[in-house]
N, C-alpha and C positions, 0 to 999 in steps of 0.2 A: 538831423542825417546823418546818414554812414556812408563813409568812402569819400570817394571827393564831391566836391559840391561845383555842379556842374554852370561853365562860365555862359551858356545861355539864361538859366534861371536865374543868377547873381544881378546878368545885367537886366535884365526885365523887371526884378527885383530895384535896381537902385533906379532906374526912369516912373517907377510905379510911385519910388519918395518922392523924387522929382515932380511928379502931377501934382503931388501934395496926397494919395493915398497911402493909411502905412502900410510900413512893408517891411520882416526884417529875417532874421533865423532865427532858429528854435535847434538848442543842442542839451548832449548832456553833462555828465562832469565832463567825463572821460577823454570826452573830443573836445571837451572847450578851448584849449591848445591850438587842436589843428585846425577848426572855426576859422579862430580868431587869426591863424596865420594862413589860412584859406580864405578870409576873404580882404585882407592885406593884399595880398597876391592880383585877388582880381580885381582891385580898385572898389573895396566897398566897405571900408571900415566906418564908413560911417555908418553903416543901419546898421541896427539896434540886435542883439543879441540876448536871446531865451537859454537859460542853463538852466537844467533841471536836472535832478539827482541820477543817477545813471544805475541799472540800466531802466529799459524799456521793458523791453519784449521779456516775453516771461510772467508779467508779475500780474497778485491778482489785482480784483479789483480795489481795491484800496492803498492797491501802494499808484495805480494808478491815478484815484482820485487823490492823492498829495502831489504827484506830479501836475495834476494840472493846477489844482490849488498852487504850487510854487510860480509855476508859468501866470497866471490870473493874477497874481501876487507884485511880477515884474512887469507886466502887461499895465495895472494901472499904477504904478510907479508912475513908469515911463512917460505917460498920459497926464499924471499929474504935474509931472517938472521933475521929480523926485527922483 
């Protein structure tokens, strides 16, 4: 997500998570610190945060594939409790 997180979106993710629906956020390495700060400020520190290599925009298909693999690896680790 580029820019600031929307409080309504964060609230929706927290509600979904509390109801048992997997929910979380994704960001790039450049915005990781900002994402963590925003999540803390909006009461969403407990949600998972997937972090992929920056940038996303303007990437060739191979770069996008690498970022997808990074996200999938993190999701698998979260689901397996790792």
